[in-house]
C-alpha positions as a printed Julia matrix, in Angstrom:
294×3 Matrix{Float64}:
 101.17  174.0    43.31
  97.83  175.5    44.71
  97.98  175.9    48.41
  95.3   175.31   50.62
  94.04  177.72   52.74
  92.95  174.92   55.22
  96.28  173.14   56.52
  94.82  169.02   57.15
  97.55  167.81   59.27
  96.08  164.21   58.76
  97.22  164.44   55.27
 101.04  165.06   55.63
 101.86  164.49   59.12
 101.61  160.4    59.44
 103.5   160.97   55.89
 106.65  162.76   56.93
 106.58  161.42   60.93
 107.54  157.74   59.4
 109.8   159.01   57.12
 112.01  160.38   59.37
 111.86  157.19   61.37
 113.06  155.42   58.07
 115.42  157.42   56.95
 117.35  157.64   60.39
 117.32  161.45   60.74
 116.69  161.04   64.27
 119.75  158.08   64.8
 122.44  159.22   67.19
 125.84  157.73   66.3
 127.65  155.57   67.94
 131.24  156.58   66.02
 130.61  160.62   65.59
 133.6   162.57   67.2
 131.42  165.65   67.92
 129.94  166.75   71.23
 127.03  164.42   72.63
 123.53  165.41   73.91
 121.3   162.76   75.45
 118.21  162.91   77.33
 115.94  159.36   78.1
 112.41  159.81   78.43
 110.64  159.83   81.48
 108.67  156.34   80.53
 105.1   156.81   80.65
 103.25  153.49   81.84
 102.39  150.85   78.88
  98.7   151.18   80.8
  96.98  153.98   79.02
  97.46  156.93   76.34
  99.02  159.89   76.62
  97.84  162.92   78.6
  98.23  166.88   78.62
 101.41  166.21   81.29
 102.87  163.74   78.97
 102.17  166.12   75.87
 104.49  169.2    77.46
 106.56  167.03   79.08
 107.49  165.47   75.64
 106.99  168.99   73.83
 109.83  170.59   76.01
 112.27  167.36   75.46
 111.93  167.29   71.84
 112.32  171.27   71.45
 115.65  170.83   73.41
 116.9   167.67   71.4
 115.85  169.19   68.17
 117.85  172.48   68.87
 121.42  170.3    69.99
 121.16  168.61   66.96
 120.86  172.1    65.14
 123.84  173.05   66.41
 125.85  169.66   65.22
 125.76  167.67   68.14
 125.45  164.13   68.44
 121.85  163.83   69.91
 119.79  161.03   71.51
 116.56  161.03   72.96
 115.92  157.48   73.98
 112.7   156.2    74.01
 110.67  153.6    76.44
 107.58  152.76   78.26
 107.65  151.55   82.45
 105.75  148.15   83.18
 103.81  150.34   85.79
 103.08  146.77   87.27
 100.1   147.65   89.66
  98.3   149.74   87.12
  99.05  147.23   84.54
  97.39  144.23   86.73
  94.49  146.03   87.85
  93.93  146.65   84.01
  94.7   142.54   83.17
  92.15  142.03   86.43
  89.45  143.83   84.45
  90.0   141.93   81.26
  89.8   138.19   83.17
  86.99  139.71   85.01
  84.57  140.21   82.16
  85.51  136.64   81.14
  84.83  134.99   84.45
  87.81  134.28   85.53
  90.57  135.98   88.14
  94.27  135.53   89.19
  93.41  132.79   91.83
  91.72  130.84   89.59
  94.05  131.1    86.37
  97.69  130.89   88.62
 100.84  132.91   88.71
 102.65  131.34   85.57
  98.97  131.83   83.43
  98.08  135.09   84.95
 101.88  136.04   83.71
 101.24  135.06   80.59
  97.55  137.24   80.35
  99.9   140.46   81.47
 102.07  139.52   78.94
 100.26  139.13   75.94
  98.23  142.42   77.13
 101.37  144.68   76.89
 102.03  143.07   73.59
  98.27  143.71   72.46
  97.81  147.62   74.33
 101.23  148.49   75.33
 102.53  150.52   72.36
  99.61  153.03   72.11
 101.87  155.46   73.95
 104.38  154.61   71.18
 102.06  154.72   68.3
 100.79  158.54   69.41
 104.21  159.69   69.92
 105.19  158.44   66.75
 102.25  160.01   64.72
 103.45  163.71   66.86
 106.39  163.17   65.34
 108.13  163.13   68.89
 112.18  163.11   67.21
 113.0   159.91   69.21
 115.23  157.22   68.52
 113.33  154.76   68.14
 116.08  152.03   66.82
 116.91  152.38   70.68
 113.56  151.74   72.21
 113.29  150.09   76.07
 110.88  148.71   78.06
 111.69  148.3    82.11
 111.29  144.85   81.85
 113.72  144.62   78.91
 115.85  141.61   80.05
 119.36  143.73   80.17
 117.56  146.85   82.07
 116.13  144.0    84.71
 119.75  142.49   85.49
 121.13  145.47   85.45
 118.49  146.92   88.32
 118.95  143.43   90.19
 122.43  143.8    89.97
 123.07  147.98   90.91
 120.36  146.58   94.0
 122.91  143.15   95.52
 126.29  145.61   95.13
 124.17  148.64   97.52
 123.25  145.54   99.73
 126.66  144.11  100.17
 127.63  147.45  100.92
 125.65  147.87  103.45
 124.25  150.44  101.91
 120.55  149.38  101.86
 119.13  147.04  103.96
 115.59  145.28  105.04
 113.54  146.81  107.89
 109.67  146.82  109.02
 108.2   149.9   108.41
 104.1   150.86  108.09
 103.39  150.6   104.64
 100.04  151.3   102.47
  98.23  147.75  102.14
  95.94  147.35   99.34
  92.96  144.52  100.48
  92.26  143.53   97.25
  95.66  143.31   95.11
  97.16  142.26   98.8
 100.55  143.93   97.83
 102.48  147.17   99.05
 101.14  150.21   97.42
 103.52  153.5    97.92
 102.58  156.62   98.78
 101.96  157.92   95.37
  99.33  155.12   94.78
  97.11  156.38   97.85
  94.79  158.68   98.04
  94.33  160.55  101.02
  90.16  161.18  101.5
  89.25  162.98  104.87
  86.08  161.89  105.98
  83.83  162.8   109.14
  84.62  160.77  112.72
  83.24  161.22  115.92
  84.89  161.51  119.3
  84.58  158.73  121.61
  85.45  158.94  125.65
  87.01  156.54  127.15
  87.86  156.39  131.02
  91.11  155.85  132.14
  91.23  155.38  135.99
  94.28  156.9   137.95
  96.06  154.4   139.07
  95.97  154.2   143.23
  93.97  157.34  143.2
  92.56  158.75  146.84
  89.52  159.25  146.14
  88.79  157.42  142.33
  89.36  159.4   139.63
  89.72  159.44  135.88
  91.26  160.97  132.79
  88.59  160.9   129.68
  90.23  160.91  126.7
  88.68  161.93  123.54
  89.75  159.69  120.6
  88.27  159.14  116.91
  89.69  155.34  117.1
  88.62  153.55  120.26
  89.47  150.5   118.76
  93.16  150.84  118.69
  92.56  151.27  122.8
  93.74  147.78  123.63
  97.33  148.86  122.2
  98.13  152.01  123.61
 100.98  152.85  125.74
 100.53  156.26  127.3
  98.25  159.18  127.93
  99.78  162.33  126.48
  98.71  166.23  128.26
  99.61  169.37  127.25
 102.11  170.55  129.62
 100.85  174.19  130.1
  97.04  172.45  130.92
  96.22  173.59  134.55
  93.53  170.79  134.62
  96.55  167.88  134.83
  99.25  169.76  136.69
  98.39  167.05  139.68
  98.92  164.47  137.56
 102.18  165.19  135.63
 104.41  161.41  136.56
 101.46  159.33  137.66
  99.73  156.77  136.06
  96.62  155.51  134.39
  95.22  152.14  134.14
  94.03  151.11  130.83
  90.51  149.49  130.73
  90.11  145.44  130.35
  93.78  145.08  130.06
  94.85  145.47  133.46
  97.67  147.47  132.56
  99.79  150.48  133.86
 100.34  153.47  131.16
 102.35  156.22  132.18
 100.87  160.09  131.52
 103.26  161.78  129.27
 103.75  165.76  128.84
 103.6   166.61  125.04
 103.22  169.74  122.86
 100.75  167.88  120.33
  98.17  167.26  122.97
  95.85  170.78  122.21
  94.18  171.39  125.33
  91.57  173.1   123.32
  90.65  170.21  121.73
  88.08  167.4   123.03
  89.43  166.77  126.43
  93.12  167.8   126.06
  93.97  164.08  126.75
  95.18  161.43  124.34
  96.13  158.22  123.85
  99.0   157.12  122.57
  99.08  154.22  120.08
 101.76  152.9   118.07
 100.92  152.51  114.37
  98.4   154.73  114.45
  99.19  158.12  115.64
  99.3   159.25  111.7
  95.44  158.27  111.47
  95.02  160.27  114.6
  96.65  163.35  114.12
  94.65  162.75  110.47
  90.92  162.26  112.06
  92.21  165.37  114.39
  93.13  167.55  111.89
  89.84  166.72  110.52
  87.77  167.03  113.15
  88.65  170.23  113.9
  88.12  171.4   110.31
  84.94  170.38  110.79
  84.59  172.12  113.9
């Protein structure tokens, strides 16, 4: 047989990739007595195709499990995919928009049906790619994160942890999506720095004689009504005479203490910072952005 000079993978690899699956060479045995080695695939989302990050990870895992098979270990590479709830919802909503529909018009039950329809039609793209590439997974044990058994196990674990007092529900700041009307994790949020403006607000010093004011420089004047204090740096000589005093919050007829905090930068703005709960992170980020721009 003449061996061709140029290797054409599309002529050979699909056949052998499928033969490996059909022959069961990648299946782990439940009765084998030899040592066991098992890895669970970090489940890729069902919303797209494999990218270079998947390929790097899968190649490393594939090398590892094949090496253990060569050693004679009873080896399992467990494949599966992740439902990726919010990402999947967005994909399905885009398809609905093409039909002039949205999830609110469909209602919860019908929308969930459409999500499952999408998953059945498009959610196996990654599996097909992995099989085509010859990933040595045991496809007879493939799992999906919303399979009944897995979902039941997750609920059971959370209930047990709650009953033991190891997890609890609390009130926290969350990333809220105004379009999806749901909370987002930090991983699903893209932080973007923007050029802001400094606004200067006069806070009258309480019972000052003669009248005096502390001028606060802020990028978020709209949060003023929620202020709880004004912070200055203890080493800033401009405010030595105000340590322990209070100021009047404009419009609200409420007194705010002047507190000392190293976060107040004498070199930035007026050196006086308004303290507003639930906006500290935003204010600090805006401050950093302004300093960089300067």
